[in-house]
Phi, psi and omega in degrees: 000316179296322180296317179298317180297315180297318179295317178297320179295316178297320178296318179297317178295319179295323179292333181267005184251160170229113182271114180251194182295339181268004178105206186280133173213152178280131187267022178291136177232015174224140178172185180224137173235138180234144174253106185292336181286321184254343184084003178293142179229133179237129171253145178221146181212124178090329177266155163255144180214135182275309184223143173223127180206164179249137180228159174271187183296339178266013181062027174267133180298139179288142179257352178203179179261013176264123186236138180288148173298147182063042176231180177226151170220156181230145168262123184247131177245122179243143177073033178287126182218174180081028172294153169272118184271146172231118181053041176078006181240157175243156187229081178282155170239156179217113177249150180221138175225140168228128179234155174277182184293340178273357180091007178284136182286129169264323179219135179209092180247117184288322180199102180288349178256015185298334181278351181268073187282347180272356180078185183226159167293146181302322180295320178296319182278004180281344176236118181231154183215132172246124185246134179245133173267124179269096183202195180311136005269013177296152182230144176301141180089351181259155177252150182222156178249131180243138176225123176242129181235123172258132181219158178263121182290351180248009177202185178267007183296138178203156171236131180231117178251131176238145182209131170260124181232155179245137179269127177247165181284000000 
């Protein structure tokens, strides 16, 4: 019975993998990742991604969703893969939104990479970072919603991270 189960498990894992030139990798391209310390949630579809985390301006991982006024934090994506290439280049997009609790935009950037029309090497685009400045007109004691979206301009692939954060003094 154990042998049958092990064989079935190996077959299931093999069916979910794509072995490329770099060896064995899990071929899932849809999923959800959550950061229990900050409450950040990332959904992904079409992309593969190794790590997603939040850091402060000193590149220290955040331990909560409370952020000081006049600080910065970044959402970092590492190991982003499965871009659709055109002429050997990839074309990522990065949008960022921050809204107050009433839904008013504090920040609304549709594509921070719009000026990079020549694309990037896939390796360069495998690590992306969206940085938010916690400052005016944000106020201490108030909560805000952040949404960072990484997308492939040549396919429907995307990563979407959402975070509700509170500004402290």
